[in-house]
N, C-alpha and C positions, 0 to 999 in steps of 0.2 A: 245301229251300231253294236258292236260286240263286246263283250267285258273286256276282251284283249286289248282291244282298240281303244276303249276309255279308259283302261290302264295305261296305255301307252301315251294318252295324251296328258293325263295326270302325272306321269312322269317327267314329261316334258314339261309342264308348268311348274314342276318342282326345281327342275334347273333353272328355269328362270328366276325363281324366288332365291335360291341359292345365290345366283349371281347377284340379285337387287341386295339380299342382305350383306353382301362382301361389300358393294357399294355404299351401303348406308353404314357400315364399321367404318369404312376409311372416313367418310363424312365425320362420324361420330370422336373419329380421331383429331381430325382438325377442331373440332368443336374443344376437344380436350386441350389442344394447344392453346387454342383462345382463352379458354378458362385459366389455364396457368399464368398466360400473360396478364389478366387482367385479375387475376384473384377471386374470380366468381366461384360459388358453388357449384358441384356438380348437380346436385338435385334441385330441380325448379319447379316446384308443385302447380304453380298456376300456369306454365308454359305447358307441361303435360296433360293439364286439364282443358287446357285450349285446345290442343293437337287429339286430343281422345274426342271432344266436343265437335270439332270438324270432322273427324273423320266418320264420325257417328252418323254426320248428316248424309253421307254418301251411301248409308246402309240403305236396301230396299225393302227389308222386314225384319221382323224380330231375331228370329234366327241368325241372319247376317248381321245385326247389330251386336248381339251377345259376342258372336264369334270374331267380330272386329275388334270390339273393346279388348277381349281377352288376348289376342294376338298382339294388338299393340302394347298392352302392358307388359306383356312379356318382351317385346322388342325393345321399350323404353329401358325395361330392367336390365336387359343385356346390355344395352349401351351404358348404361351408367355404370355397371360392373366393369365394362372395356375401359372407361374413362377415369376409373377409380385405379385400375391398374396403370394405365398410362402416366396419370399423375403422381402415383405411388414412385415409379420407375424414375420419373423426373426429379424428385425430391431425394430420392436414394443416390441418385446421381451425383449429388452435391457433397455426399460424404465423403 
């Protein structure tokens, strides 16, 4: 397979990743709404560590493991930031 075809395949995967990220953020929005109702904090260290441990088991080698953990640490940080924004907007709506 030539370089152009490989890059085209990467581009297709990237589009799928963006779509999946959009879906994940929508679910994070629903989590934020649940946390607003229950008064639970945004950050749950134990849940995040369990998630990282679970995903790490899916890795087939050390490079994949390192990449998986780094990627999901960033994704979870983005989700927390998004939830903070949503919760802040909800709190300010009452003013």
